[in-house]
N, C-alpha and C positions, 0 to 999 in steps of 0.2 A: 442576501447571499446565504445559501445553505452550506454550512461547514459540517460535514459528517466526521465525527471524531471517534477513533477506536484504537485498537492495538494490533500488533503484528503477531497474531496467534492468541490462543486462550488456554492452551494445555501446559501450564507451567506449575510444577509441584510446589514451588515456593510461594505461590499465590494462595495455597490452601491454608487451613487451620486458622482462619480469621484474618489473614493478611489481605485477602480480597474475597475468596470464597468462604462462606461461613463454616465454622467448625462443624464437622460431621457431614458436610455436603459431599456426597460421593462423586468420584470423578466422572461417572456417567451422566451426571446432572450439571457439570460445569458449563456446558454450552448454553443451556437454558438459563442458568444464573447469569452468565455473561450477557446474554441477549436481553435480560431484564434491566441491565444497567447501561448498555451501549446499543446504538442502532446500526453499527457496522463493525466488521472485522476484516483483517487481511489474512487470508489463508496462506501462510508461508510454508506450511508442511508440504503443499503441492510442489514446491521447488525441489524438495529432496526426494519425494516419491509421489507421483501423480496419482491421486485417488481414483478408484473406479467411479463410473457414473452413478451407481447405486449409493455410494458414500456421499457424493454431492447431493443427491436427491434426499437422503436422510437428513443432511444438514438443513436443507430447505424446510423440511417438515418440522424440524425442531426449533425453528426461529420464526418470529411473528411477521405478519404482513408489514411491508415497508423496510424490513431489515435488508442491509446491503452487504454482499460478500465481494471483496476484492480478492483476486486470485493471482498469486505470484507464479509466473510461468515456470515450467520445469527447467531445471539446470541442463537437461539434455539439449534443449534448444540454445540456451545462452552460454553455457560453459563447456559442454562437450562438442556440440556442433559449431559453437561460436558464431551463430546466426546463419551458417551456411545450410543450404538445402532445407528451408524452413517449412515447406508445404505440409509434409506429413506430421511433424511435431505440432504445428499450429492446429491442423485438423483434429489430431487426437486430443489436444488440450480442450478445444471448443466442444468436441463431441462429448467429452466427459463432464465438463463444467456446465453443459446444457442441463444437467440434472438439477442445477440450482433454479432453473426457470426464471421467473421474474425477480428473483433475489440476486441474480448475477450483476455485479457492478464492473469496475475496471479490471483489466488484466495488467499486471506489472511485469515488465521485462527488466530485471536487474542484471546489468552486464558485469562480467568479471573485471577486476581492476587491472588485469594485464592485457585486456582487449583494447587495442588502439582504434581510433576513429575509422569507420568504414561506412560512409554515407550510402553507398550503393547497396551493401548488404542490409543495412537498416531499412532502406526503402523497400527491398524485396520482402523482408519480413512483414513490414506493415501492410503491404499489398495483400498478404494472405488473410488478413482480418477483415471481416465484413464491416461496413460503415456503422452498423448498429452497435458494435463492440468498442467500448472506449479502451484505449491502450495508453499506459504511462511507461516511460522509458527512463531508467536510472543508470546512466553511464558512470563509470568510476575511474576513467583515465582522462587526464586533462586535455588530451588531443581532441576530445569530442566537443570542446567549447569553440565551435567554428560556425560561421554563418551558413555553410552548406548543410551542416547537420541541423541547424535551426530551421532552415527552409524545408528539409525533409519532414521534420516533425510537424511543422505548420501545414504543409500540403496535405498531410493525412489527418489533421485534427488530433494528433497524438500529443499528450502532455509531457513536457519535460518534468520529471519528478524532482521537486525541490528537496534536497537532502540536507540535514543538519547533523553535525558531529561536534562535540565540545561546545555546544550552545552557539554555533555560528554556521552560516551557510557554507557548504562545500561544493555547491553547484551554482552556475549563473541563475539569476532570477528571471529567466525568460518566460514569457507567457506565450505558449505555442498553440493553445487551444482555448475554447470558450469554457473550459472547466479546469480544475487544478488537482494536483496530487502532491502531498508533502509527507516526508518520512523523517522521524526523529530517532536518531541512532544512539546518542549518549549525551547527557548534559554534564555541566560542570559543578552543579550544586551538591551539597552534602545531604545525605550520604550518596556517593556515586551509585548509579549514573543518573541521578535525579536532575530535573530542570528547575531552575529558579523562576520566580515570578517575573523578573525583568526579562529573561530570555523568552518566556512564553508570551509576554505582552508584546515584545518586539515582533514575534512571528504573527501574532494576531494582527498587528498593524500592517505588516508586509502583505498579508493576504487581503486585508480590507482595502489597501491602496491599489491592489492589482486587479481584482475581479469585481464586476458590478454586482448589484444586489440580486440579480437573476441567476448568477452562476452557482454551480455546485463545486465544492472543493472537498477532497477527501484527505484526512490527516490521520496518520497512524504512528503510534509510539512503539519503537522496537527496542527500547531500553528495558527489557522485561525483568532483569535481575532484581530480586527483592521486592517485587510488585511495584517497582518505580513506574513502569509503563502505565498501569491502570490509575495510579495516583496522579501522574502528570496529565494523562488524558482527561481525567475528570476536571482537573484545574483548568486545562486549556479549553475544554468545552464551556465552562462557566464564563471564561473571558470572551470567547467568540459569540456566545449567545447574549452577552451583554446584560 
C-alpha cells in the first residue's frame, strides 16, 4: 500500500527560521525545499482563491517527477453555490488545475459545516468530473452519514475523506473507493495541536486494515501552527513506511 503523506499547504511563516525551512531560506524557495522532504502536498489556497493555470503550471515545474498535488476545490462551488449549478465551477477548476499536468492528484470537496445532506446535489457535482480525476469529499454535518450518501460516493468511485480532530475520527470510516484520503486537523498532544505517537499509530492501523497493499492513500496534516503539521507528517510517514 502506498501512503502518500504531506501537509495542507506549505506557505506558513512560522515554519521558517529553522522550524522547518532552514534559516535564511527565502520564501520563493519554500516549495522546492518542501518537495525535497515530502512527495505530496494539498493546495488549500485554491479554496480561497483559485490560481490561474499559469500558476499551477509553475508549481509543476518547481516540483520533481512523481510529486503529487491534491487540490482543494474553490469555496465558490462548495460554500457559495453550496453544490448547486456545478458545471461551470468544476470546468473552471479542472481547466486551471490542468496546468499541473501529470502532477495532478485528487480534488478535495470540503463541504461547509452548515450544509445538510443532499445526495442528489452531490451526485450532480460528481458527474461533472471525468472518471480520470479522483475526487474526495469531506462533509462536516452529521446528516451526511447516511447509506444513500455512501452509495453515491461508491457509484462514482469518490473517496469519503476520513477526518480527524482531537486525535479521533469525526467521520465514519467508510471505504467508498479503491483509494483513500485522510485529513488530520488537530491532535491532543503537547504542545497543541500536535499528534501523539499513539494516535498516529492508531491511524496507521486503520489505514492498513482497510486498504490492500495495491491501494493508494493520501494523508494530509492540516494542524499547521508551530510547524506541528510537518513534524507529525514526518512521524506518520515513518510509521506507515514501517
